[in-house]
C-alpha positions in Angstrom: -31.6 -35.5 -71.6 -32.5 -31.7 -72.1 -35.2 -32.3 -68.7 -31.9 -33.8 -67.1 -30.0 -31.3 -67.5 -32.1 -28.3 -66.5 -33.4 -29.9 -63.9 -30.1 -30.0 -62.6 -29.8 -26.4 -63.2 -32.7 -25.8 -61.4 -32.2 -28.3 -58.7 -28.1 -26.1 -58.2 -30.3 -22.7 -58.9 -32.4 -23.8 -55.6 -29.4 -24.8 -53.6 -27.2 -22.0 -54.1 -30.4 -19.8 -53.3 -31.3 -21.4 -50.0 -26.9 -20.9 -49.1 -27.6 -17.5 -50.3 -31.0 -16.6 -48.3 -31.0 -19.3 -45.4 -27.1 -19.5 -44.0 -24.6 -18.0 -42.5 -21.2 -18.3 -41.2 -20.2 -17.2 -37.3 -16.7 -17.1 -36.5 -15.4 -17.9 -33.4 -15.3 -14.2 -32.2 -18.2 -12.9 -33.2 -22.3 -13.3 -32.1 -24.8 -12.6 -34.8 -27.7 -10.9 -34.1 -31.2 -12.3 -36.8 -33.9 -9.6 -37.2 -37.3 -10.2 -38.4 -38.6 -7.5 -39.9 -36.3 -5.6 -38.0 -36.9 -6.5 -34.3 -34.0 -8.3 -32.8 -35.2 -12.4 -32.3 -32.1 -14.6 -31.3 -28.4 -14.0 -30.4 -26.4 -16.9 -32.5 -22.9 -18.0 -30.3 -23.8 -15.4 -27.7 -21.4 -14.1 -24.7 -22.3 -16.5 -21.8 -22.7 -19.3 -23.5 -20.3 -22.2 -24.8 -19.1 -21.0 -27.5 -21.2 -22.3 -30.8 -19.9 -20.5 -33.7 -20.2 -22.3 -37.5 -22.8 -22.2 -39.9 -26.2 -21.2 -39.0 -29.9 -21.5 -40.1 -32.3 -18.8 -41.1 -35.1 -17.7 -42.7 -35.0 -16.0 -45.7 -37.1 -13.0 -44.4 -34.7 -12.7 -41.8 -30.9 -10.6 -41.3 -28.4 -10.2 -39.2 -26.2 -7.5 -37.7 -22.6 -9.3 -36.6 -21.6 -8.2 -32.9 -17.9 -8.8 -31.3 -17.8 -11.7 -28.9 -14.3 -9.9 -27.5 -13.4 -6.8 -25.3 -14.6 -3.7 -27.1 -12.1 -0.5 -26.4 -13.1 3.5 -26.5 -10.3 5.7 -26.0 -12.3 8.9 -24.6 -12.2 12.0 -25.8 -10.7 14.0 -22.8 -12.9 15.6 -20.2 -11.9 19.3 -18.5 -13.3 19.4 -14.9 -12.7 21.5 -11.0 -10.9 19.1 -8.3 -12.8 19.1 -5.1 -9.5 22.4 -4.2 -11.1 24.4 -7.5 -8.4 23.5 -9.8 -9.1 22.5 -13.8 -7.6 19.3 -14.7 -7.8 17.7 -17.6 -8.9 13.5 -17.4 -8.1 11.9 -20.7 -9.4 8.2 -19.6 -10.1 4.9 -21.9 -13.0 1.3 -21.2 -12.8 -1.4 -21.6 -16.4 -2.7 -21.9 -18.1 -5.9 -23.2 -21.4 -7.0 -25.5 -23.5 -9.5 -22.9 -27.1 -9.2 -23.9 -26.7 -8.4 -27.8 -30.6 -7.7 -28.3 -30.4 -5.2 -25.7 -27.3 -3.5 -27.3 -28.7 -3.2 -30.5 -32.2 -2.1 -29.4 -30.7 1.1 -27.1 -27.0 1.5 -28.7 -27.6 -0.5 -32.9 -23.6 -0.7 -33.2 -20.2 -0.3 -31.2 -20.6 3.8 -32.7 -23.4 4.0 -31.4 -21.8 2.4 -27.6 -18.9 5.0 -27.8 -21.5 8.0 -27.8 -23.1 6.7 -25.1 -20.6 5.5 -23.0 -18.6 8.8 -23.9 -21.5 11.1 -22.3 -21.8 8.3 -19.7 -18.1 8.1 -18.8 -18.0 12.8 -18.8 -20.6 12.7 -15.8 -18.9 9.6 -14.1 -15.5 11.7 -14.2 -16.7 15.0 -13.2 -18.6 13.6 -10.2 -16.0 10.9 -8.9 -13.3 13.3 -9.4 -14.5 16.3 -8.8 -15.0 15.2 -4.9 -11.5 15.1 -4.8 -8.4 17.2 -4.3 -5.6 17.3 -7.0 -3.1 15.9 -5.8 -5.1 12.7 -4.9 -6.0 12.6 -8.7 -2.7 12.9 -9.7 -0.9 10.2 -7.9 -2.3 9.3 -4.2 -6.1 7.4 -4.8 -5.5 6.7 -8.0 -6.3 3.4 -8.4 -9.2 3.2 -5.9 -10.9 6.5 -8.3 -10.8 4.1 -11.6 -12.6 1.2 -9.9 -15.2 3.2 -8.6 -15.2 5.4 -11.8 -15.8 1.7 -13.1 -18.4 1.1 -10.6 -20.3 4.1 -11.8 -20.3 3.4 -14.9 -21.8 0.1 -15.1 -24.3 0.6 -12.2 -25.4 4.0 -15.2 -24.9 1.7 -18.4 -27.1 -1.4 -16.5 -29.9 1.1 -14.7 -33.6 0.4 -16.0 -33.7 3.4 -18.0 -30.9 2.3 -20.0 -30.0 -0.9 -19.8 -27.6 -1.6 -22.9 -26.6 -4.8 -22.9 -22.5 -3.8 -21.7 -20.7 -4.8 -18.6 -17.8 -2.3 -18.3 -14.9 -4.8 -17.5 -11.8 -1.6 -17.3 -11.3 2.0 -17.3 -8.5 3.5 -17.3 -7.3 7.5 -16.5 -4.3 7.8 -19.1 -3.7 10.7 -18.3 -4.7 13.6 -15.4 -2.7 17.3 -16.3 -2.8 20.8 -15.2 -3.9 23.2 -18.0 -0.1 24.1 -18.2 -1.2 28.5 -17.4 -2.1 26.2 -13.5 0.8 23.8 -13.4 3.6 25.7 -12.4 1.6 27.3 -9.6 0.0 24.1 -8.1 3.4 22.1 -8.7 4.7 25.0 -6.7 1.4 25.0 -3.5 2.4 21.2 -3.5 5.9 21.6 -3.0 5.1 24.3 0.0 2.5 22.3 1.4 5.0 19.1 1.8 7.5 21.3 3.3 5.3 22.7 5.6 4.6 18.9 6.6 8.0 18.4 6.5 8.4 20.9 8.7 5.7 19.5 10.9 6.9 16.5 11.1 10.5 17.2 12.1 9.2 19.7 14.7 7.4 16.9 16.0 10.0 14.7 15.8 12.7 16.6 17.5 10.2 17.5 20.3 9.9 14.1 21.7 13.5 13.4 20.9 14.3 15.9 23.7 11.8 14.2 26.1 13.0 10.8 25.6 16.6 12.3 26.3 15.5 14.0 29.2 13.4 11.0 30.5 16.8 8.4 29.4 18.8 10.8 31.9 17.0 11.4 34.1 16.3 7.7 34.8 20.1 7.1 34.6 20.5 9.7 37.3 18.0 8.2 39.3 19.4 4.5 38.7 22.8 5.7 39.2 22.2 7.5 43.2 19.9 4.2 43.5 23.3 1.9 42.7 25.8 4.3 44.6 23.3 4.0 48.0 23.0 0.7 47.5 27.2 0.2 47.6 27.5 2.5 49.9 25.1 0.5 52.2 27.0 -2.7 51.1 30.3 -1.5 52.5 29.0 0.2 55.8 27.9 -3.1 56.4 31.0 -4.7 55.0 33.5 -2.6 57.4 30.7 -2.8 60.2 31.2 -6.7 59.8 35.2 -6.0 59.0 35.4 -4.2 62.5 33.3 -6.7 64.3 35.8 -10.0 63.1 39.0 -7.6 64.2 37.5 -6.8 67.4 36.4 -10.1 68.6 39.9 -11.3 67.1 41.3 -8.8 68.9 39.5 -9.6 72.6 40.1 -12.9 72.0 44.1 -12.5 72.6 45.4 -8.9 72.9 48.4 -9.3 73.8 48.8 -11.4 70.6 47.4 -9.5 68.0 49.1 -6.6 69.3 51.9 -8.3 68.6 50.5 -9.8 64.9 49.4 -6.4 63.9 53.3 -5.3 64.6 55.1 -7.1 62.8 52.8 -6.6 59.7 53.6 -2.6 60.2 56.9 -4.0 60.5 56.6 -6.1 57.1 55.2 -3.4 55.8 57.5 -0.2 57.5 61.0 -2.0 57.3 61.7 -2.7 53.2 64.1 -1.0 50.7 67.2 0.1 53.4 64.8 1.7 55.4 65.7 4.5 57.6 63.6 5.7 61.3 65.0 8.3 64.1 62.8 6.9 66.6 62.9 7.8 70.0 64.2 4.4 72.4 61.1 3.8 74.1 59.3 4.5 71.1 55.9 1.8 70.9 56.8 1.2 67.1 59.6 -0.7 67.9 58.8 -2.5 71.5 58.7 -5.9 70.8 62.3 -5.8 69.1 63.5 -4.2 71.8 62.4 -6.3 74.2 64.7 -8.8 73.8 63.5 -12.1 76.8 59.8 -11.9 75.1 56.4 -12.3 77.4 
């Protein structure tokens, strides 16, 4: 009985020792780097593969280092730099990265603290290089999105260059704040306001010049169009008057006596109205047809 009890105790201790030294667990948001005598051998639940969290086996002499499988963020220290217009600036940014190769990450950076130190150094250099080629106004507002994309691309290229190969991917770079030193802010803002006012005045002057040109062209076109229209109208009127006179002349030539009589009747209709009184000579041609009682 005692032997059985001892055997159970030994078996239990052996099982406990086995689980304590030969197994470990990996959570879904972790990736475990297995080391053998300090040398990285493999990664359990690595980034890039299907999630494989849970209980894992290892040799008793192997150890493990837990790395994060999630996106990691580094809040960088503010960087002082000179923009292309030689204005000093204070840039505060942060970077997000992901561990995509646990072995390379461990061999080059060891841990997240080492990654922060290295990436801070790379970002300092990249920010000075990229932002030092553009003007202050572009850093503050104009081209910030494009600049952040360029910084991310350059940082990725540096972090994954053969001489570095950190085993990380930079997934985002953001400039939180880009400010001028207090002693320079008012002077720079005043200069920016002056430049904007000068540009606005230039645009207004160009607009006014263009407006005058358009108005002059429109006035000239209106005068020419009106003159052509008057010319056309006078020509048509002249043609119509000629046609009318020709018709009158042709009609008069058909029966001159009747035409003369008809025209006299029209003159009487217009002239002898509203009890009009005329003092005329007896032999006046105006009343010739009224005086001729015999007619033709």
